C-alpha angles and dihedrals in degrees: 000000000000113000098180146045128239107280149141125226115271138208116249092183109305124021131352121303130185125196120204130186127212125217094265095053103032096124093044090050090053090053092048091051090049090053092050092042092232133125119248123254116254121243137149126214106190114169121232115241090259092054099260115142124240122192116195117187108215099188129070106256100167109141093358134128105248130195123189116194112204130144115210092222126138121342075045100175094046093049093044092051091049090052092051092048090047090054092047091050092052092047092051089047088060099249110179094224132002122205117190106213104200109175090181116031109206122212089031093129091063091072099130142019101271089177139000124296096016129124132244093227096173087066092044091055090048090054091049093052092050092045091050089058109265112155096189140009129217114190141154134234101344114205088243127019093221091071086081087069091057089074127077089201130069116285123196109202114198127191126215091211094105092053095045093043091055089053093053093041089060089055089054094208111199124224091012130174127187114227122197106211091214139019093245091064097056094110094057090040093053091049090051093046093051091051094054095035097240136134121262128232127179132213117216111212138185122211113224098173140005091269101027134071131175121217107224106181143342126235108212139028121289101157113133090355134122104247122211117191120199124188134162093243145000108217112152091352091230094127097045096044091051088050090049090053092050098048090046089053087052092056105265112173102206130005125210121181124204133177136166095226121042102198094157097189128172113341095355098114094045091050093049092047090050091047090063096210121173096242141354114209125190135158130240096254082115117042116260113254113211092210089061093047091047092058100032100059096178094056119127121189118201123193123237092188094112092050093049091043092053090048090052090050091051093047091050093047093043093242130141116285094185090071087073089067089067096057 
């Protein structure tokens, strides 16, 4: 399968850069290249008959600054393995620098030993990326900030808050309050709230099973307000739907749910449909699945291609990436 278009490397300011896209982020890569006004690097990823992945780089990358865009979303293991093989191919083709652009970093929730005899897989994946040959990582809204410390190479950690905040600012919701669906997301929630100029409330939850949480109480006032919930990801939607139930019981007027990563695993869609929220907003860090959109009629997908593209430009030109957090 071809994952690229015919192209030559291009200058993004100083020196040649080539941007490749993996199978999981092909559409997002096309949008990033359109933003940067560059052509996409050519690569083929034909599977072997036994299912093994082959990545063949079809452009000369010797001495060039290479970026590979690939989310490690479901099927997680297939996409992760393709990314590792892509990096190894670029390294063996003598690329000068390899940046793994991972809009959605899979295995991020396994960032600590929650109980005995369990792995810290977020660290394992970090080790694998470095061993494969990545010189730098660009990612977005990690499940936990400390995952940056799992790497011994530079990590640029973007947030989708500016993109999502612009969407809700256009809607000009009156009497709005930003609700963080769990205590661990307060930092992102506070950033979002400051961007749209709203108050912040927090839901305290208790996890009763791997895929089920119970919202216990809410800190803040949501009565007769338009509630916006912002989380890093929606996986099974257990956390957010419990939070929706709680704020509705406390008199919320309208409820809008936003997340950077729309994983939508297991019963997520059914739960969100049953929750009857006004709108569900996610970004395209994970490819849009038509079967999800067909069932979740109030779903809006916003692209983060421009944000990622600008970060790539700044990395290539050795400029500050942190300035993007202020936009």
